[in-house]
C-alpha positions as CSV (number, residue, x, y, z in Angstrom):
1,M,-8.6,-20.5,7.8
2,K,-12.0,-20.1,9.2
3,R,-15.2,-19.0,7.5
4,L,-17.3,-16.5,9.3
5,V,-20.5,-14.8,8.2
6,L,-21.1,-11.7,10.2
7,A,-24.7,-10.7,11.0
8,L,-26.0,-7.8,8.9
9,A,-26.5,-5.7,12.1
10,C,-22.8,-5.9,12.8
11,L,-21.9,-4.8,9.4
12,Q,-23.8,-1.5,9.2
13,L,-21.7,1.6,9.0
14,A,-21.7,3.2,12.4
15,E,-20.5,6.5,14.0
16,G,-16.8,6.6,13.8
17,V,-16.7,4.8,10.4
18,V,-15.3,6.9,7.6
19,R,-15.4,6.1,3.8
20,I,-12.7,7.6,1.7
21,N,-13.3,7.6,-2.1
22,L,-10.1,6.4,-3.8
23,K,-9.0,8.0,-7.0
24,K,-7.6,6.0,-9.9
25,G,-4.9,7.8,-11.8
26,E,-2.5,6.9,-14.6
27,S,0.3,4.8,-13.2
28,I,3.8,6.1,-12.8
29,R,5.0,3.4,-15.3
30,E,2.5,4.6,-17.9
31,K,3.6,8.3,-17.4
32,M,7.3,7.4,-17.6
33,R,6.7,5.3,-20.7
34,A,5.0,8.3,-22.3
35,A,7.8,10.6,-21.4
36,G,10.4,8.1,-22.9
37,V,12.3,7.6,-19.7
38,L,11.0,4.2,-18.5
39,D,13.5,1.9,-20.2
40,D,16.6,3.9,-19.2
41,Y,15.3,4.0,-15.6
42,L,14.7,0.3,-15.4
43,K,18.1,-0.5,-16.8
44,K,19.7,1.3,-13.9
45,I,18.2,-0.8,-11.2
46,K,17.9,-4.4,-10.2
47,Y,14.3,-4.8,-9.5
48,D,12.6,-7.6,-7.5
49,P,9.2,-6.6,-6.0
50,V,9.9,-8.5,-2.8
51,K,12.9,-6.4,-1.9
52,K,10.4,-3.9,-0.6
53,Y,9.8,-6.3,2.3
54,S,13.5,-6.6,3.3
55,S,14.0,-4.0,6.0
56,K,16.9,-3.1,8.2
57,K,16.7,-2.0,11.8
58,G,17.5,1.6,12.6
59,Y,16.9,4.7,10.6
60,V,17.6,3.4,7.1
61,V,15.5,1.0,5.1
62,N,16.2,-0.4,1.6
63,Q,13.0,-0.5,-0.4
64,P,12.9,-0.3,-4.3
65,I,10.8,2.6,-5.4
66,T,9.7,0.6,-8.4
67,N,7.2,-1.1,-6.1
68,H,5.1,2.0,-6.6
69,L,5.5,2.2,-10.4
70,D,2.1,0.8,-10.9
71,S,0.4,2.1,-7.8
72,S,-2.4,4.4,-8.8
73,Y,-5.1,4.4,-6.1
74,F,-4.9,7.2,-3.7
75,G,-7.1,9.4,-1.5
76,E,-7.3,12.8,0.2
77,I,-6.1,13.7,3.7
78,S,-5.2,17.0,5.4
79,I,-2.5,17.9,7.9
80,G,-2.3,21.0,10.1
81,T,-4.4,23.9,11.4
82,P,-5.8,25.2,9.1
83,P,-5.8,22.0,7.1
84,Q,-3.4,21.5,4.2
85,K,-4.6,18.9,1.7
86,F,-2.6,16.0,0.2
87,L,-3.2,13.0,-1.9
88,V,-1.6,9.9,-0.4
89,L,-1.2,6.3,-1.3
90,F,-2.8,4.2,1.4
91,D,-0.2,1.4,1.6
92,T,-0.6,-1.7,3.6
93,G,2.9,-2.8,2.6
94,S,4.7,-0.1,4.6
95,S,4.2,1.7,7.9
96,N,5.8,5.2,7.6
97,F,3.7,8.3,6.8
98,W,5.3,11.2,4.9
99,V,4.4,14.1,2.5
100,P,6.6,16.6,0.6
101,S,7.9,19.6,2.5
102,I,8.0,23.2,1.4
103,D,11.8,22.9,2.0
104,C,12.2,20.1,-0.5
105,K,14.1,21.4,-3.5
106,S,14.0,18.2,-5.6
107,P,12.1,18.4,-9.0
108,A,9.9,15.6,-7.7
109,C,8.5,18.0,-5.1
110,F,7.8,20.9,-7.5
111,N,4.6,19.5,-9.0
112,H,3.1,18.2,-5.8
113,A,1.5,19.7,-2.7
114,K,4.0,20.6,-0.1
115,F,3.5,21.0,3.7
116,K,4.2,24.4,5.1
117,P,5.0,24.2,8.8
118,S,4.9,27.9,9.3
119,E,1.3,28.0,8.2
120,S,0.1,25.5,10.8
121,D,-0.8,26.6,14.3
122,T,-0.5,23.0,15.6
123,F,2.8,21.9,14.0
124,A,5.6,20.8,16.3
125,P,9.1,19.9,15.0
126,N,10.7,16.7,16.2
127,G,14.4,17.3,15.4
128,R,15.0,13.8,14.1
129,S,15.5,12.8,10.5
130,L,15.1,9.5,8.6
131,T,16.5,8.2,5.3
132,V,14.7,5.7,3.1
133,T,17.1,4.4,0.5
134,Y,15.7,3.3,-2.8
135,G,17.3,1.7,-5.9
136,S,17.4,5.1,-7.6
137,G,18.3,7.3,-4.7
138,S,17.1,8.3,-1.2
139,V,14.2,10.0,0.3
140,T,15.2,12.1,3.3
141,V,12.6,13.3,5.7
142,V,12.6,15.4,8.9
143,L,10.0,14.4,11.5
144,G,7.4,16.6,13.0
145,S,3.9,16.2,14.5
146,D,0.6,17.9,13.7
147,T,-3.1,17.2,13.4
148,L,-4.1,14.6,10.8
149,R,-7.6,14.8,9.4
150,I,-9.3,12.2,7.2
151,Q,-12.8,13.5,6.8
152,N,-14.3,13.5,10.4
153,I,-11.4,11.5,11.8
154,T,-9.0,13.8,13.7
155,V,-5.7,12.6,15.2
156,T,-3.8,15.2,17.2
157,N,0.0,15.2,17.5
158,Q,0.4,12.6,14.7
159,D,4.1,12.0,13.8
160,F,4.9,12.2,10.1
161,G,7.8,12.9,7.8
162,L,8.4,16.0,5.7
163,S,10.5,15.1,2.7
164,Q,13.6,17.1,2.1
165,E,14.9,15.2,-0.9
166,E,13.2,12.8,-3.3
167,P,14.4,11.0,-6.4
168,T,13.1,12.7,-9.5
169,Q,12.3,9.4,-11.1
170,P,9.8,8.1,-10.5
171,F,8.2,10.4,-7.9
172,Y,8.0,13.3,-10.3
173,F,5.5,11.3,-12.3
174,A,3.3,10.2,-9.4
175,D,-0.3,11.5,-9.0
176,F,-0.1,11.1,-5.2
177,D,1.9,13.4,-3.0
178,G,3.0,11.1,-0.2
179,I,2.5,7.7,1.4
180,L,0.5,6.7,4.4
181,G,1.7,3.3,5.6
182,M,-0.9,1.0,7.2
183,A,1.2,-2.1,8.0
184,F,2.2,-3.0,11.6
185,P,4.1,-0.5,13.9
186,S,7.0,-2.9,14.2
187,L,7.8,-2.2,10.5
188,A,8.0,1.6,10.8
189,V,11.5,3.0,10.2
190,G,13.0,4.6,13.3
191,G,10.1,3.4,15.5
192,M,7.9,6.2,14.1
193,P,4.3,5.9,15.4
194,T,1.9,5.0,12.6
195,A,-1.2,6.9,11.5
196,V,-3.3,3.8,12.3
197,Q,-1.9,3.7,15.8
198,G,-2.9,7.3,16.3
199,M,-6.5,6.6,15.1
200,L,-6.8,3.7,17.5
201,Q,-5.2,5.3,20.5
202,Q,-7.4,8.4,20.2
203,D,-10.6,6.4,19.8
204,Q,-11.2,7.7,16.3
205,L,-12.4,4.4,14.8
206,A,-15.7,2.7,15.7
207,E,-13.9,-0.7,15.4
208,P,-10.2,-1.5,15.2
209,I,-10.4,-2.5,11.5
210,F,-10.2,-0.9,8.1
211,S,-11.2,-2.3,4.7
212,F,-10.6,-1.7,1.0
213,Y,-12.7,-2.0,-2.1
214,F,-11.2,-1.6,-5.6
215,S,-13.6,-1.0,-8.4
216,R,-13.3,-3.2,-11.5
217,Q,-14.1,-0.2,-13.7
218,P,-12.1,2.6,-11.9
219,T,-12.0,6.2,-12.9
220,Y,-10.1,9.1,-11.6
221,Q,-13.1,10.3,-9.6
222,Y,-14.0,6.9,-8.3
223,G,-11.5,4.0,-8.1
224,G,-12.8,2.4,-5.0
225,E,-13.1,3.0,-1.3
226,L,-11.2,2.8,1.9
227,V,-13.4,2.3,4.9
228,L,-11.8,3.2,8.3
229,G,-13.3,1.7,11.4
230,G,-15.7,-0.8,9.8
231,I,-16.9,-2.7,6.8
232,D,-19.5,-1.9,4.3
233,P,-21.9,-4.7,3.3
234,R,-22.8,-3.0,0.1
235,L,-19.3,-3.5,-1.3
236,F,-19.2,-7.3,-1.0
237,H,-21.4,-10.4,-1.0
238,G,-21.2,-13.9,0.5
239,A,-19.1,-15.1,3.4
240,I,-16.0,-13.6,4.8
241,T,-13.0,-15.9,4.8
242,W,-10.5,-15.0,7.6
243,A,-6.7,-15.7,7.5
244,P,-4.5,-15.1,10.5
245,V,-1.4,-12.9,10.1
246,T,1.7,-15.1,10.3
247,Q,4.2,-12.2,10.9
248,E,3.3,-8.9,12.5
249,L,5.3,-6.7,10.2
250,Y,3.3,-6.9,7.1
251,W,-0.2,-8.2,6.5
252,Q,1.3,-11.6,5.8
253,I,-0.8,-14.7,5.6
254,T,-0.5,-18.4,4.6
255,V,-1.6,-19.5,1.2
256,E,-2.7,-23.1,1.1
257,E,-3.6,-23.5,-2.6
258,F,-3.7,-21.4,-5.8
259,A,-6.2,-22.1,-8.5
260,V,-6.6,-20.8,-12.1
261,G,-10.3,-20.7,-12.7
262,Q,-11.6,-24.0,-11.3
263,S,-8.3,-25.8,-11.8
264,V,-6.2,-26.4,-8.7
265,T,-2.5,-25.9,-9.5
266,G,-0.9,-27.6,-6.5
267,C,1.6,-24.7,-6.3
268,C,1.5,-24.3,-2.5
269,S,1.1,-27.9,-1.4
270,Q,4.3,-27.4,0.6
271,G,3.2,-24.1,2.0
272,C,3.4,-20.5,0.7
273,Q,3.2,-17.0,2.3
274,A,1.5,-14.0,0.8
275,I,1.7,-10.3,1.7
276,V,-1.6,-8.4,1.2
277,D,-0.3,-5.1,-0.2
278,T,-2.5,-2.2,-1.4
279,G,0.6,-0.3,-2.4
280,T,1.5,-2.8,-5.1
281,F,-0.6,-2.9,-8.2
282,L,0.5,-6.3,-9.6
283,L,0.1,-9.9,-8.5
284,T,3.6,-11.2,-8.0
285,V,4.3,-14.9,-8.4
286,P,7.3,-16.9,-7.0
287,Q,9.8,-17.7,-9.7
288,E,9.3,-21.5,-9.4
289,Y,5.6,-21.1,-10.3
290,I,5.5,-18.5,-13.0
291,E,5.9,-20.8,-16.0
292,S,3.1,-23.1,-14.9
293,I,0.8,-20.2,-14.1
294,L,1.4,-18.6,-17.5
295,Q,0.9,-21.9,-19.2
296,A,-2.4,-22.5,-17.4
297,L,-3.5,-19.0,-18.5
298,G,-2.4,-19.6,-22.0
299,A,0.0,-16.7,-21.9
300,Q,3.7,-16.0,-22.3
301,E,6.1,-13.4,-21.2
302,T,6.6,-10.6,-23.7
303,S,8.6,-7.4,-24.2
304,Y,5.6,-5.3,-23.3
305,G,7.0,-2.9,-20.7
306,T,10.1,-4.7,-19.4
307,N,11.3,-7.1,-16.7
308,G,8.5,-9.6,-17.2
309,Y,5.8,-7.0,-16.9
310,C,2.9,-8.2,-19.0
311,T,-0.7,-7.5,-19.9
312,L,-1.9,-10.0,-17.3
313,G,-0.7,-7.8,-14.5
314,I,1.5,-10.6,-13.2
315,E,5.2,-10.2,-12.3
316,V,7.8,-12.7,-11.1
317,T,9.6,-12.5,-7.8
318,Y,12.7,-14.3,-6.7
319,L,13.0,-13.9,-3.0
320,P,11.4,-16.2,-0.5
321,S,9.6,-15.2,2.7
322,Q,11.5,-14.9,6.0
323,D,10.8,-18.6,6.7
324,T,12.0,-19.6,3.2
325,Q,8.6,-20.4,1.9
326,P,7.7,-19.1,-1.6
327,L,6.3,-15.6,-1.3
328,W,3.4,-14.1,-3.2
329,I,2.4,-10.4,-3.2
330,L,-1.3,-9.9,-3.5
331,G,-1.5,-6.5,-5.1
332,D,-4.4,-4.5,-6.5
333,V,-4.9,-6.7,-9.5
334,F,-5.8,-9.5,-7.1
335,L,-7.6,-7.3,-4.6
336,K,-10.0,-6.0,-7.2
337,E,-11.8,-9.3,-6.9
338,Y,-12.0,-9.3,-3.1
339,Y,-13.3,-6.8,-0.6
340,T,-10.4,-7.0,1.9
341,I,-10.6,-6.4,5.7
342,F,-7.6,-5.7,7.9
343,D,-8.4,-6.5,11.6
344,T,-5.9,-5.0,14.0
345,A,-7.6,-6.5,17.1
346,Y,-7.3,-10.1,16.0
347,N,-4.4,-9.7,13.6
348,R,-6.2,-11.3,10.6
349,V,-7.2,-10.5,7.1
350,G,-10.7,-11.1,5.7
351,F,-11.7,-11.7,2.1
352,A,-15.1,-11.6,0.5
353,R,-16.2,-11.4,-3.1
354,S,-16.4,-7.8,-4.3
355,A,-19.8,-6.5,-5.2
């Protein structure tokens, strides 16, 4: 990894750079627990967070919806002419873009914004459908294209999915309506063009980068910021450390060492991989390291929640990366500490201490 300090002049927000305030809502897990349905739901599925990252070629992908149980940062976009507004999860761990459709009859769609194709002058149907299979059921979408707007960013003829069926649990409990994937195009189910591709191809970004800031004291009105087309020097301090992407599916990087406080653990002395995922709230730790990490923190696994979920915001994962190295998932718990930059031109991720 290389260290690079960018000159302040290069960091200033420029024309074509858009800041989206992220909202921080109550997590799906918290809502399901309050409704008394969480334990039964988790008993029905075999959950490993890393299964999200095991995709199949073609039009079907297996991805456990529990990955989003703790996701709670989302922002506003609009689709169509005139614009129809939606709250979406900006997810660097997936690539497809979809929102609920007016044709969706699932209970999960009833309490969310739904896209109405007949009310948009610029909507064009595609005729294709995709199925995303989860541990608790499937989300079926039909494809179409329309104008995507994110503040003053406008992408015409952007492909997106309109959900026809969604599993009631857990989507019924989500504060966000849909998901806007921001991983690499090669990950998109069915070869669907990504929203980030559309922004780049239509010259809507000042620079081919986007960056996230998650507040350490989030509220519903302000949970952080997504900066499209640049970086904001007010949101971080110190040097930016860059890590090259090791696999152009996810924003996956190499981890050379892991420290608890000032104590080096030696966990990744033989090499580890990590996926930088804004769509996952927790920090997930490879099974072989979880005991030593908890011991170093002076913590132990408890029955709070289930399946190893604990107040530390750490979860165990069992699957290795594609090259068999131990795999970490750097979710929002980790990313709160670092302003994170995703550079599509040089395929790298930058980290700097959050302000």
